C-alpha positions in Angstrom: 104.1 156.7 2.9 100.4 156.0 3.2 99.2 152.5 2.6 96.0 152.2 0.4 95.2 149.0 2.2 96.2 147.7 5.6 97.6 144.2 5.8 95.4 141.4 7.0 96.3 140.4 10.5 94.7 136.9 9.9 94.3 134.9 6.8 92.1 131.9 6.3 93.8 128.6 5.9 92.0 127.9 2.7 93.3 131.2 1.2 96.9 130.4 2.4 96.8 127.0 1.0 95.3 128.3 -2.2 98.1 130.6 -2.8 101.1 128.8 -1.3 100.4 124.9 -1.0 101.4 123.9 -4.5 104.5 125.9 -4.6 105.5 124.6 -1.1 104.9 121.1 -1.9 106.8 121.3 -5.2 109.7 123.0 -3.5 109.7 120.3 -0.6 109.7 117.5 -3.4 112.6 119.2 -5.1 114.6 119.7 -1.9 114.2 116.0 -0.9 115.2 114.8 -4.3 118.3 116.8 -3.9 119.3 115.7 -0.5 117.9 118.6 1.4 115.6 119.0 4.4 112.6 121.4 4.6 110.4 122.5 7.4 106.9 123.4 7.5 106.2 126.4 10.1 102.5 126.2 9.6 101.9 124.8 13.2 103.5 128.0 14.6 101.2 130.4 12.8 98.0 128.5 12.1 95.2 127.3 14.5 93.8 125.0 12.0 91.5 127.5 10.6 93.4 130.8 10.0 96.9 131.9 9.9 98.1 134.9 12.1 100.3 137.6 10.7 100.1 139.8 13.9 100.6 138.7 17.5 101.4 140.5 20.8 101.5 144.0 19.2 104.1 142.8 16.5 103.8 141.9 12.7 104.9 138.4 12.1 105.6 138.9 8.4 107.2 141.7 6.4 105.2 140.9 3.3 103.0 138.1 2.1 105.6 135.3 2.7 108.5 136.6 4.7 108.9 136.4 8.4 109.7 139.5 10.4 112.2 139.3 13.3 109.3 138.8 15.6 107.9 135.9 13.4 111.4 134.3 13.1 111.8 134.3 16.7 108.8 132.3 17.1 110.3 129.7 14.8 113.6 129.3 16.7 112.3 126.5 19.1 111.3 124.4 16.1 114.6 124.9 14.4 116.5 124.0 17.6 114.5 120.8 17.8 115.1 119.9 14.2 118.9 120.6 14.3 119.2 118.6 17.6 117.6 115.6 15.8 120.0 116.1 12.9 122.8 116.3 15.6 123.8 119.9 14.4 123.6 121.3 17.8 125.2 119.7 20.9 
């Protein structure tokens, strides 16, 4: 299969905010209203100006919004920290 267009390795913060921010906020509000927790992973992938989708020779996303195994691995420390605070890990 030949891709017509290569995926972007970096996306501007404003572009990501424009496409995902409202959906993310709406989902977060719904989750909290229903007793659920959400996590914002932006700090892992964003330097304040752009989001990286590629690092260390690996793609961090499998598509526009789903983490690859490499991307998910970067999120593990954040998940562990939150789970410890919620006393889900011993």
